N, C-alpha and C positions, 0 to 999 in steps of 0.2 A: 504493499499500499503505499502510495506517495505522501509527501508531506501535506498536500493541500486535502487529498483524501482523508487521512488520518484526522485532521483538524474539523473537516466537515463532519465527520462521525462523532467527533466529540461534542460538536455545537448542536447536536440534536437535543432538543429540550433545554438548551441552554437559556440562562436568564438575561445574558447580555442583550441590551436594547439600544434605544437611542439612535443618533445618527450614525456613530460607528458601528453599532450592530447592524443597522441597515446596509451598510457598504459590505460587511463581513458576510451577511447572509446572502447578498445578490452575487457575491463572487463564489462563495462557497457552495451554494444552491446546486451548481451544476457538477460539483467534484464529489459528492457524498458516494462513498464506496460502502462503508459499513460503520456501525456505531462501535466506539471504542470505550472501555471502561477503565477506572483506577488510573493507572500510569502507563507510558509507553517508553522503550529505549531510547536514548539519544545518545550515540557513542557509547561509553562505558557507564554513563550515568542514567538515571532514572528521573524524569520530569514528570510532575503530576499535572493532571488535566487542568487545574488552577493556574500553574504557572503557564502552560501553553496557552490558556485564554488570555493571561494578562500580556504575554508576549504579543500575541495577535492585535489585541487592542492598542498596543503601542506602536506597533508597525502600521497600523490602519490610520492612527492619529498623526504619525508622522508624514505618512502619504498625502492625506487629506490637508494637513496644513501646509505642506509644501506646495501643493497645487493651488491654494487659495494665494499663498504669498506671491506665487509666480504671476498671478493676475492682477496683482496690486497697481501695477503702473498701465493697467488697461488690456493687455495682451499677453498672452503667453507666448515668449520669443523661443526660437529654436535653441538658443543658448540656455535657456532655462529649462526647458524640456530635457535637452542633452544633459545639463548639469544635475537634473533630479535622478536621471537614470545612472550617472555617474556616481551619484551618492550612495545609491543602492549598491553599486558594485564596490565603491571604495569601502564601504561598511562591511564588505565580504558577503553580501546576499548574492546567492546563485541559484540557478535552476528555478525551481517552483516558488521558492521564496521570494526572489527577485521579481519573476513575473507576476506575484501577488502584489507586491508593492507598487509596480507599475500599473497594474489595473485599478488599484485604489485610486492612486494619483489620477488616473484619466476618468474615473467615475466622479469625484470630488470636483474635478477641474470645471465640469459643466453643469454642476447642480446649483441649486438656488441658495444654498446655505452658505453662511459666513465663516471665516475663519475663526472667529470668536465664539460661534457655537460649537465649532468642533473642538476648539481648547477648553470651552467649559465642559464638554461631554468627555473629554480626556482627563481632567481634573477629578471628575466625579468617579472616573473608573480606575484611576491611578493615584493611590494616596502617597506613593513615594516621591517627594519633591526632587530628589536627586534625578531620577529618571525624567521628571518634567524638564528639569534644567537642561539635561543632555539632549532633549529634543529641541529645547529653546535654542541651545548652540547651533544646531544644524540649520534652524531657520535664519540665523544670522549669516551662516555661509552661504545659502542660496540668494539673500538679498544682495550679496557682493558677487553674483555669479557673472555679471556682465561687466564688472569692474567699478560701477558706479551705483551708489546707494540712492535710489529714488526717494523723494520725500514721503510718499505714500507709504513705501516699504518701512521706512523709518517710524512712520506713525503707527503703523500696525505693531511693529516690534515693542514700541513704547507701550501701546494701549493693551496688547495681548497678555501681558503679565498678570493683570487682574484676573481674567477667566482662567488662565492657566495657574493661578494661584502660586506665583512665585514672587519672592521678595523685590520690593521696588529697586533697591540698590543694585540688583544684578543686572538690570537694564543698564544703569550707568557705567557699571564695570564692563559690560560687553561693548558699550559705545567706545569707551576709551580703548579697549583692546583692539577693536576693528577700526580705530583712527576715524571715527566719524568727524565730519569736518573738512576732510581731505577729500580730493576728487576721486582717488582710487586707494584701494587698501594697501597699506604697506605690504611688501613681500615677505616680511618677518613681523612677529609680534611687536607690539609697541612695549617699551618698559613700562613694568607695573608702577603706578603711582602709590605713595604709601597707605592711602585710603583703601587701596585694592585688596591689601592683605586681610583688612577686616570685613570688607565686603564678601571675599571668598568663604571667610569663617560664618559670616551671617551675624556679625555681632558689631556694636558701635565702638568707636576707637577710644572711648572713656570707660568701657567694661573693664571690670576688675580682673586680676590675674586668674582666679579660679574660674570665673565665668568664660574667659577666653579660652583656657585650656578644656573646659568641659564641652565647650563648642567644637573644638577640634577634634576631641576623641568620639563624639557622637557623629560628627560628619564622616570621619575617618572609617567608623563602623558601618555606616550606610554605604560607603563605597566599596565595601568588602565584595569580592565577585560572588561569594555564595549568597550573601544578601540580595544583591541586584538581580541575580538568576531567579531567586525566589519570587521577588516582586515584578517579574516579566520582562527583564531586559534580556534581549537575544544575545547569543554568545559572540555573534559577529560586532556587536555595539560595545563590548567589554573593553576594547581598544581605547574607545572614547572616554569611557569612565577612568581608564588608566591615566589619561592625560588630565582629567579632573582631579585625581588623586595626587599626580605630580604637582599641580598647581597648589592644592591644600598643603601640601608637605612645604613647599617653597615659601608660602604665606605664613605658615607657621614658624618657619625658621626666622623668617624676617622679623616677626613679632617678638619672638624670643631674644633676638639680638637687640631689638630696640629697648626692650623692657630689661634686659639683663637677666633674664631667666636661665 
Protein backbone atom coordinates (compact mmCIF):
# COMPACT_ATOMS: atom_id res chain seq x y z
CA UNK A 1 0.00 0.00 0.00
CA UNK A 2 1.38 3.44 -0.91
CA UNK A 3 1.75 6.43 1.42
CA UNK A 4 -1.46 8.10 0.20
CA UNK A 5 -3.41 4.86 0.25
CA UNK A 6 -2.44 4.20 3.86
CA UNK A 7 -3.40 7.70 4.92
CA UNK A 8 -6.67 7.52 3.04
CA UNK A 9 -7.51 4.37 4.96
CA UNK A 10 -6.59 6.05 8.22
CA UNK A 11 -8.89 8.95 7.43
CA UNK A 12 -12.00 6.78 7.22
CA UNK A 13 -14.06 8.01 10.14
CA UNK A 14 -11.50 10.69 11.02
CA UNK A 15 -12.76 13.71 12.93
CA UNK A 16 -10.50 16.14 11.07
CA UNK A 17 -12.65 18.76 9.45
CA UNK A 18 -12.51 22.42 8.53
CA UNK A 19 -10.85 23.86 5.47
CA UNK A 20 -7.77 21.66 5.75
CA UNK A 21 -9.94 18.59 6.21
CA UNK A 22 -11.79 19.50 3.03
CA UNK A 23 -8.57 19.54 0.99
CA UNK A 24 -7.37 16.33 2.61
CA UNK A 25 -10.66 14.58 1.88
CA UNK A 26 -10.75 15.78 -1.72
CA UNK A 27 -7.25 14.49 -2.45
CA UNK A 28 -7.38 11.26 -0.47
CA UNK A 29 -10.91 10.35 -1.52
CA UNK A 30 -9.64 8.81 -4.74
CA UNK A 31 -6.74 7.05 -3.05
CA UNK A 32 -8.61 4.85 -0.59
CA UNK A 33 -7.18 1.34 -0.62
CA UNK A 34 -7.99 -0.13 2.79
CA UNK A 35 -8.62 0.95 6.36
CA UNK A 36 -5.64 0.71 8.67
CA UNK A 37 -5.74 0.47 12.46
CA UNK A 38 -3.31 1.33 15.25
CA UNK A 39 0.07 2.18 13.76
CA UNK A 40 2.02 1.58 10.61
CA UNK A 41 5.76 0.97 10.16
CA UNK A 42 7.89 3.80 8.83
CA UNK A 43 11.47 2.66 8.38
CA UNK A 44 12.55 1.14 11.68
CA UNK A 45 10.10 3.15 13.76
CA UNK A 46 6.37 3.03 14.34
CA UNK A 47 4.16 6.04 14.03
CA UNK A 48 0.70 6.24 15.50
CA UNK A 49 -2.31 7.13 13.39
CA UNK A 50 -2.54 10.38 15.39
CA UNK A 51 1.02 11.33 14.42
CA UNK A 52 0.30 10.63 10.77
CA UNK A 53 -2.86 12.73 10.98
CA UNK A 54 -0.96 15.68 12.49
CA UNK A 55 1.73 15.41 9.82
CA UNK A 56 -0.81 15.44 7.01
CA UNK A 57 -2.57 18.48 8.50
CA UNK A 58 0.78 20.32 8.71
CA UNK A 59 1.69 19.49 5.11
CA UNK A 60 -1.75 20.56 3.90
CA UNK A 61 -1.59 23.85 5.82
CA UNK A 62 1.89 24.57 4.45
CA UNK A 63 0.80 23.95 0.86
CA UNK A 64 -2.44 25.95 1.21
CA UNK A 65 -0.78 28.98 2.79
CA UNK A 66 2.04 28.91 0.25
CA UNK A 67 -0.61 29.01 -2.48
CA UNK A 68 -2.37 32.02 -0.95
CA UNK A 69 0.84 33.93 -0.29
CA UNK A 70 1.93 33.31 -3.88
CA UNK A 71 -1.24 35.14 -5.00
CA UNK A 72 -0.68 38.11 -2.69
CA UNK A 73 0.55 40.36 -5.50
CA UNK A 74 -2.46 39.45 -7.67
CA UNK A 75 -1.02 36.61 -9.73
CA UNK A 76 0.85 33.38 -9.18
CA UNK A 77 3.96 33.75 -11.29
CA UNK A 78 5.94 30.90 -12.78
CA UNK A 79 8.78 31.74 -10.37
CA UNK A 80 6.46 31.30 -7.40
CA UNK A 81 4.98 28.03 -8.66
CA UNK A 82 8.42 26.66 -9.37
CA UNK A 83 9.65 27.87 -6.01
CA UNK A 84 6.83 26.06 -4.21
CA UNK A 85 7.69 22.86 -6.04
CA UNK A 86 11.34 23.39 -5.11
CA UNK A 87 10.32 23.94 -1.47
CA UNK A 88 8.71 20.52 -1.40
CA UNK A 89 11.77 19.01 -3.06
CA UNK A 90 14.22 20.87 -0.82
CA UNK A 91 12.33 19.73 2.26
CA UNK A 92 12.97 16.19 1.07
CA UNK A 93 9.47 15.32 -0.12
CA UNK A 94 9.55 12.76 -2.90
CA UNK A 95 7.11 10.51 -4.66
CA UNK A 96 3.54 10.52 -3.36
CA UNK A 97 4.26 12.95 -0.53
CA UNK A 98 5.61 15.59 -2.90
CA UNK A 99 2.72 15.00 -5.31
CA UNK A 100 0.25 15.38 -2.44
CA UNK A 101 1.72 18.78 -1.47
CA UNK A 102 1.58 19.97 -5.08
CA UNK A 103 -2.06 18.89 -5.36
CA UNK A 104 -2.94 20.67 -2.11
CA UNK A 105 -1.17 23.81 -3.38
CA UNK A 106 -3.16 23.75 -6.61
CA UNK A 107 -6.50 23.18 -4.87
CA UNK A 108 -5.99 26.04 -2.43
CA UNK A 109 -4.65 28.38 -5.13
CA UNK A 110 -8.01 28.64 -6.82
CA UNK A 111 -10.49 28.47 -3.93
CA UNK A 112 -12.32 31.37 -2.27
CA UNK A 113 -10.77 31.07 1.18
CA UNK A 114 -8.12 33.40 2.57
CA UNK A 115 -4.68 32.63 3.94
CA UNK A 116 -5.92 33.85 7.32
CA UNK A 117 -8.69 31.27 7.36
CA UNK A 118 -6.21 28.52 6.59
CA UNK A 119 -3.84 29.87 9.25
CA UNK A 120 -6.57 29.85 11.90
CA UNK A 121 -7.60 26.33 10.91
CA UNK A 122 -3.99 25.20 11.23
CA UNK A 123 -3.51 26.87 14.62
CA UNK A 124 -6.65 25.15 15.90
CA UNK A 125 -5.33 21.79 14.70
CA UNK A 126 -1.66 22.20 15.67
CA UNK A 127 -1.07 23.21 19.32
CA UNK A 128 2.74 23.13 18.99
CA UNK A 129 3.90 26.72 18.41
CA UNK A 130 7.32 25.48 17.30
CA UNK A 131 5.83 23.72 14.28
CA UNK A 132 3.67 26.74 13.45
CA UNK A 133 6.82 28.90 13.52
CA UNK A 134 8.60 26.47 11.19
CA UNK A 135 5.78 26.82 8.67
CA UNK A 136 5.89 30.62 9.10
CA UNK A 137 9.63 30.54 8.29
CA UNK A 138 8.89 28.88 4.96
CA UNK A 139 6.27 31.53 4.12
CA UNK A 140 9.00 34.17 4.47
CA UNK A 141 11.14 32.22 2.02
CA UNK A 142 8.34 32.22 -0.55
CA UNK A 143 7.80 35.97 -0.17
CA UNK A 144 11.35 36.46 -1.44
CA UNK A 145 11.12 33.85 -4.20
CA UNK A 146 11.32 36.53 -6.90
CA UNK A 147 13.98 38.52 -5.02
CA UNK A 148 11.61 41.33 -4.00
CA UNK A 149 9.25 41.59 -1.04
CA UNK A 150 5.89 42.85 -2.37
CA UNK A 151 4.06 45.19 0.08
CA UNK A 152 1.00 42.93 0.10
CA UNK A 153 3.17 39.95 0.99
CA UNK A 154 4.77 41.86 3.85
CA UNK A 155 1.32 42.89 5.09
CA UNK A 156 0.20 39.25 5.08
CA UNK A 157 3.30 38.10 6.97
CA UNK A 158 2.67 40.77 9.60
CA UNK A 159 -1.06 40.06 9.96
CA UNK A 160 -0.93 36.28 9.79
CA UNK A 161 0.86 35.93 13.12
CA UNK A 162 -2.49 36.55 14.85
CA UNK A 163 -4.48 33.66 13.30
CA UNK A 164 -1.34 31.48 13.45
CA UNK A 165 -1.09 32.33 17.16
CA UNK A 166 2.60 33.25 16.90
CA UNK A 167 4.40 35.77 19.11
CA UNK A 168 4.31 39.31 17.68
CA UNK A 169 8.06 39.79 18.13
CA UNK A 170 8.73 36.82 15.87
CA UNK A 171 7.57 38.91 12.91
CA UNK A 172 10.08 41.65 13.79
CA UNK A 173 12.83 39.07 14.11
CA UNK A 174 12.05 37.55 10.69
CA UNK A 175 11.86 41.01 9.12
CA UNK A 176 15.35 41.86 10.35
CA UNK A 177 16.77 38.49 9.34
CA UNK A 178 15.36 38.83 5.81
CA UNK A 179 16.58 42.40 5.37
CA UNK A 180 13.14 43.95 4.95
CA UNK A 181 13.69 47.44 3.57
CA UNK A 182 16.28 46.25 1.06
CA UNK A 183 15.27 45.72 -2.54
CA UNK A 184 16.63 42.19 -2.51
CA UNK A 185 17.32 39.75 0.26
CA UNK A 186 20.97 39.46 1.25
CA UNK A 187 22.81 36.36 0.07
CA UNK A 188 23.65 35.49 3.68
CA UNK A 189 21.65 36.07 6.89
CA UNK A 190 22.02 39.51 8.44
CA UNK A 191 23.90 39.69 11.74
CA UNK A 192 21.53 39.26 14.66
CA UNK A 193 20.74 42.32 16.73
CA UNK A 194 20.97 42.06 20.54
CA UNK A 195 17.17 41.99 20.85
CA UNK A 196 17.01 39.00 18.51
CA UNK A 197 18.43 36.64 21.12
CA UNK A 198 15.54 37.40 23.45
CA UNK A 199 13.02 37.25 20.59
CA UNK A 200 14.25 33.76 19.72
CA UNK A 201 13.80 32.62 23.33
CA UNK A 202 10.45 34.40 23.54
CA UNK A 203 11.23 36.52 26.61
CA UNK A 204 11.68 40.27 27.13
CA UNK A 205 15.23 41.63 27.51
CA UNK A 206 14.50 42.62 31.13
CA UNK A 207 13.48 39.07 32.17
CA UNK A 208 15.43 37.73 35.13
CA UNK A 209 18.05 35.02 34.73
CA UNK A 210 15.80 32.22 35.98
CA UNK A 211 13.06 33.14 33.50
CA UNK A 212 15.49 33.28 30.59
CA UNK A 213 17.08 29.95 31.53
CA UNK A 214 13.66 28.30 31.87
CA UNK A 215 12.55 29.68 28.48
CA UNK A 216 15.66 28.23 26.84
CA UNK A 217 15.16 24.80 28.38
CA UNK A 218 11.47 24.67 27.50
CA UNK A 219 12.05 25.68 23.89
CA UNK A 220 14.98 23.27 23.53
CA UNK A 221 12.70 20.49 24.77
CA UNK A 222 10.03 21.40 22.20
CA UNK A 223 12.67 21.30 19.45
CA UNK A 224 13.76 17.78 20.33
CA UNK A 225 13.21 15.55 17.26
CA UNK A 226 11.12 13.00 19.17
CA UNK A 227 8.77 15.71 20.44
CA UNK A 228 8.45 17.24 16.97
CA UNK A 229 7.70 13.85 15.41
CA UNK A 230 5.06 13.19 18.04
CA UNK A 231 3.42 16.52 17.25
CA UNK A 232 3.28 15.89 13.51
CA UNK A 233 6.49 17.22 11.98
CA UNK A 234 7.55 15.10 9.04
CA UNK A 235 10.99 13.51 8.95
CA UNK A 236 11.79 15.66 5.93
CA UNK A 237 11.26 18.90 7.88
CA UNK A 238 13.52 17.99 10.80
CA UNK A 239 16.46 19.72 9.09
CA UNK A 240 14.51 22.97 9.31
CA UNK A 241 14.00 22.33 13.01
CA UNK A 242 17.74 21.69 13.42
CA UNK A 243 18.38 25.18 12.05
CA UNK A 244 16.00 26.60 14.64
CA UNK A 245 17.81 24.68 17.36
CA UNK A 246 21.12 26.12 16.19
CA UNK A 247 19.66 29.66 16.37
CA UNK A 248 18.28 28.92 19.84
CA UNK A 249 21.67 27.73 21.11
CA UNK A 250 23.43 30.74 19.59
CA UNK A 251 20.90 33.09 21.22
CA UNK A 252 21.36 31.40 24.59
CA UNK A 253 25.15 31.64 24.28
CA UNK A 254 24.88 35.36 23.47
CA UNK A 255 22.64 36.00 26.46
CA UNK A 256 24.92 34.06 28.78
CA UNK A 257 27.92 36.09 27.64
CA UNK A 258 26.07 39.37 28.04
CA UNK A 259 24.84 38.45 31.52
CA UNK A 260 28.01 36.73 32.66
CA UNK A 261 26.18 33.48 33.36
